[in-house]
C-alpha positions as CSV (number, residue, x, y, z in Angstrom):
1,M,-45.5,4.4,-126.5
2,I,-42.4,4.6,-128.3
3,H,-39.9,2.1,-130.2
4,A,-36.6,1.5,-127.9
5,F,-34.0,-0.9,-127.6
6,L,-33.5,-3.1,-124.7
7,L,-29.9,-4.0,-123.6
8,V,-29.8,-7.8,-122.9
9,V,-26.9,-9.1,-121.0
10,L,-26.2,-12.3,-120.4
11,I,-23.6,-14.1,-118.1
12,G,-23.0,-17.4,-119.3
13,E,-26.1,-18.4,-120.6
14,V,-28.4,-16.3,-118.0
15,Q,-29.7,-13.6,-118.7
16,Q,-29.5,-10.5,-116.1
17,P,-32.3,-8.8,-114.4
18,K,-32.9,-5.3,-114.1
19,P,-32.3,-4.6,-118.0
20,M,-32.0,-0.8,-119.7
21,I,-33.7,0.7,-122.2
22,F,-32.1,3.3,-124.7
23,R,-33.9,5.8,-126.8
24,S,-30.8,5.6,-128.8
25,I,-29.7,2.3,-130.7
26,D,-26.2,4.4,-130.8
27,V,-26.1,4.6,-127.3
28,C,-27.4,1.1,-126.4
29,Q,-24.9,-0.3,-128.7
30,Y,-21.5,1.2,-127.1
31,Y,-22.8,-0.2,-123.8
32,A,-23.4,-3.4,-125.6
33,K,-20.1,-3.6,-126.9
34,R,-18.3,-2.4,-123.8
35,I,-19.8,-4.7,-121.3
36,P,-18.2,-7.7,-122.6
37,Q,-14.5,-5.8,-122.7
38,Q,-14.4,-5.3,-119.4
39,Y,-12.4,-8.4,-118.0
40,G,-9.1,-7.0,-120.6
41,N,-7.4,-9.6,-123.3
42,Y,-10.1,-10.9,-125.5
43,S,-7.1,-12.7,-127.5
44,Y,-7.7,-15.2,-125.0
45,S,-11.5,-15.6,-124.4
46,S,-11.7,-19.1,-125.1
47,M,-9.8,-19.1,-121.9
48,V,-12.5,-17.8,-120.1
49,P,-15.1,-20.7,-118.1
50,P,-18.5,-20.4,-120.0
51,E,-20.2,-19.5,-117.0
52,H,-18.3,-16.0,-116.4
53,R,-18.6,-15.3,-120.3
54,I,-20.8,-12.1,-121.0
55,T,-22.9,-11.3,-124.2
56,A,-24.2,-8.0,-124.6
57,Y,-27.1,-6.8,-127.3
58,C,-29.4,-4.5,-128.2
59,K,-33.0,-5.7,-128.8
60,P,-35.8,-3.3,-130.4
61,I,-38.9,-3.6,-128.4
62,Y,-42.1,-1.0,-128.1
63,T,-42.9,0.1,-124.5
64,Q,-44.2,2.5,-122.6
65,D,-42.2,5.8,-122.3
66,G,-41.1,7.3,-119.5
67,P,-38.6,8.0,-116.7
68,N,-37.1,4.5,-116.9
69,I,-35.7,5.6,-120.3
70,Y,-32.6,6.2,-120.5
71,D,-31.5,9.2,-123.3
72,H,-28.6,11.0,-123.8
73,W,-26.8,14.3,-125.8
74,T,-23.4,14.6,-127.2
75,S,-20.8,17.2,-126.1
76,N,-17.6,17.5,-125.0
77,G,-16.2,16.4,-128.3
78,G,-19.0,14.0,-129.3
79,H,-18.3,12.1,-125.6
80,V,-21.5,10.2,-124.8
81,S,-23.4,11.5,-121.7
82,L,-26.1,9.5,-120.3
83,R,-29.0,11.2,-117.8
84,Y,-31.5,8.9,-116.2
């Protein structure tokens, strides 16, 4: 068993299936920050219908170690690369 971070993604108020689990909180937070920004200009986020608003955050969990845990390494000047 390991401590890891579950990326929780909500569209509207519905949690999306097939969660992603990361060993590193830094990589999890990278995706949690990027996912809600995929639709562009958030200075007008109040104009996005509530059922289309995306929220993402990282939740610490205790889980079985295995191949379904995303890992990362840093290369190319600090860019994050993932392997699955």
